[in-house]
N, C-alpha and C positions, 0 to 999 in steps of 0.2 A: 192388061187389067192391072198391071202395076201402075201404068199412067192413070188410069182412073182412082184407084187407092191414093196416089201421090194428090192428084188435084183435088179427092173429096177431102183430104186431110188437111191441104190448102186452105179450103173453104170453109171446113170448121174453125181453123185457126183465126182467119179473117173475123167471121163470127163473134168470136169469143173475144177478142182483141175489142172489136168495135163494142161488144156487150159491157165489156169492163170500162171502155172510154165513157159509154152513155150513163154506167153509175156511178163513175166519179162524177160526172157534169153535174148528176142529179143531186148528189150529195152535197157538191160545192153550194148549188142553186137552194139547196135545204138548208144551209148553215144559215141564211139570211145575209151573210157580207155581203154588201153591194158595193162592187168597185168602179170607182168614179175618176174624175179629173177636177181638180181647184183649178181655175180657168187662169188663176195669175202665172202658172205654167207657161202658159202661151201668152205672156202678157204683152209682147212684142206683136201680135198679131190684133186681127180684129175679134170680137166676140163671136160672129160668123165663122170665122176659122176656125176657132177655139172649138165650136160642137164639131164644124167639119173634121177635124183632128180626133176626137173623143171620137166619132163615128167612124174613123180610118181604123182606129185602136179595135175597135170592134166593142167597146163600151157603151152603157146606155145613160150612164149619170154624168153631171156638170155641177159644179159648185161656182157658181157665179162669182165675178169680184167685181166692185162698184169702180167704175171709171175706164172700163174697158171701150173703146170704140166699138160700135155696133158693128158698122160691115155694110158694104154696097147693097147687100140683097135684102138688110134689114131697113136701114136708113141713116140719117146724121144724127150726130150726137152720139154719147156714150151709155152703157148700162148704169142706171141710176134708178133709185127709188122713186125720183118725181118725173118719170117719164109718163108722157101722156096716153090715153088709154089706148090710142091708136097704136104707137109705138109698141106698147105691152104686147098687144096680139100679133103684132110683125114678130117680134122676138119668140114670143110661144108658139108661132104658125112654123117659124123656121127651125125652131129646134125639134117640134114633132114631126117634120117633113127629112129630118134625119135619125129619127128616132132615138131623140136624146131626150132625157127628162132634167128641166132644171130643180134637181134636189134640193140644192141649199143656196143661200149665199152670204157673202161676208169676205173679209172680217171688216166689221163696220163697227162706229161708234157715233151715236148720234148727241145733239147738243140739249136736247128740251123735249117735254112731253108730246107737243105737237110733232114733232120730227118723229119721235118713235112710233107713235101710233099712226104717221103716215106710213113708216116703213113696213109695219103689220100690214095694212090695208094694201099695201103693195105688193107685199109676201102672198097673202090670201086671193090676190086678183091672178097673181102668176102661178098660182099651185106650186108654192115653194112650201117645202114641209119641216126645214129646219133654217133658224137664221142664226148666223156664225157672228158671235159680236166678243167686243171688250168693253163692258159697260163700266162706268164710273158708279163706284158702291152706292151712291145715294140714290141711283136710278133703278135698282135691282127690283126693289119692291113692285113699282110701277111697271116694270117689264113683266113680272110675274101675272101683275093683274091683267095685261095685254097678251100675253101667251095664251092663258087661259079663257079670255074671250075670245080670241080668234082661232083657237087649238091650232096653234103651232109651237113647235117646240124651240127652244133657245139654247144653243151653245156656246159657253163661253169658252174663249181660246187662251193658249196661255203663248203667247210671244216672250222671247228671253227678256232676263231682268234689264230694265226696271219697269216690266209690264205688271199691271196691278194683280196679276194672275199668275206668275212666272212659276210659283211651287203650288202643288196641291194643297197645301195647310191653307195657304189665302183664298183660295178657292173655296173649300171647303168652310173657311170661317164665316165667309160672307154669303152663303147662301144658306146656312143652317136657318131653317123655318120656312124656308120655300117651297112651293108644289113642285110636283114631279116634271113640271113643264121646263123647268130650268135644269139644264144640266152643262155637261162639257164638251167641247170638241178638242180633244185630244191631240196634240201635236208631239210624236215621240220622238223626233228630229231635235227639236227644240230642249225638250226635256235633257235628252242625252247629253247634249250641248251645254248644259247649265248643271252637269253634274249630276241630276235627277235619273235615277232607274226609270225606263218606261214600263216595265214589266211591275215595278212595287207601286208606281203612280197609277197604274191601271188598277191595282186591288184597291187603293185608298178611294178611286171615283167609284167603286162599285155602284151600281143604282144610279148612278147620274152621268152615265156614257152617253152622249146623243149621236156623234160622228167623230170621224180622226181624221187628221192628217197624216198621211203616211209617207214615209220616205226613209232612205238609210244615207248614213253619214261617213266620211272616210275618218279614219285614224288622223288623231292632231299631227299634223306637220309642221316641222321647224321652219320659222320665219313666216308661217300664215296665220293669220290671226282666227278665223273662222274654220270649222269643219266643212267643207262644201258638201253637198248632193252627191249620191255616188250611184251606180246601178245596183238594184237590191240583192241583196245578198253578197257584195265584196266590201262591205262597212263593217260598223263597228255595234249596228243595231240587231238585237237579240229577236230575229223575227219570229223564230220557234215559239219562244217563251210568250212575246206578246200575243199571236194569234192562240196559244193555247190557252193564256187566264181569258181572251176573249170568248172562247168557246166554253171555258169552265162558267163565265159569266151568262152565257146563253146572250151574249149581244146579238142583236140583228140590227144593222143600218149601214150606213155610208161610211166607205173609205176612201178618201178623198187622195189621188195621187198628186203630191205637191214636188215635182222635179224641179230646182230652182239652179240650172246648171244647162250649160250646152242649148242656150236659149233657142237658137236658132233654127236646130235640127234637133230636137229632143225626142223626136218620134221613135226612132231606132232604140235609143238608150230604153224610152219608157216601154217597149214591146218587149224588153229583154226583163224590165220589172214586171210586166206583168208575167211571161214565162217561170219566172221564180214563185210569184206570188201563187200562181195555180200548182204549181210544183207541189208548194209547202203546204197550201191545202187540202191536195189528195192525198198526202201522208197522214195528215191530220183527221182527216174524213174518211 
């Protein structure tokens, strides 16, 4: 009888834990935060290998970067908006075979109207939902027209100074009056390096956030010019504050892991980042 009672209690505990785990997972999915990888994280590999690594990490989304070699299973050449239709289809087919969606692409800039239109035509054909870019100010109005024509969001990125959009104020000044298709790809690491508080930046961007580049960076080290990327939760980024602000804005969209360290063997580090991210989301939701 005692063994029966013990086994029953153990079985109930297993069901309870499994139920809690399922509930937490459901809540995270309902949050609308889509964790993916910026392919530049794996720029020492082919795009094919980058997709494989995203699949290995258990994620479903990738942000392609232009100029990455395609890989043997796809074909010669590099990921580029000037790829012919046959190669485009091979790229799409390979990504789908690994259950990975090319959600976004960038960071890119084009030289003229014809190139921008070709980029949007490519994005539409590739089912890309967000174009990450850093356009010249004088191109913004035309890009806005294209974004509405093709129904594709534009996420303007903030590389460090002297980037055209290295502060929230520069971005807001130049997108004033443009449609809601024009927004931002907020790189929280670059902001922190430039002395801009990522949480305060997100507040200023409210209503214009299309995607984010997620990373943590180490504290300033003596003798080092740049604060390198580090496993999430071990650096100086206020992740709790960032995620809390995204929740308060009801943001739903892509968070691209951009891990620019340990280039040759970053998957184990990224796995730790994902664990930390999921733990933070479970606390928040």
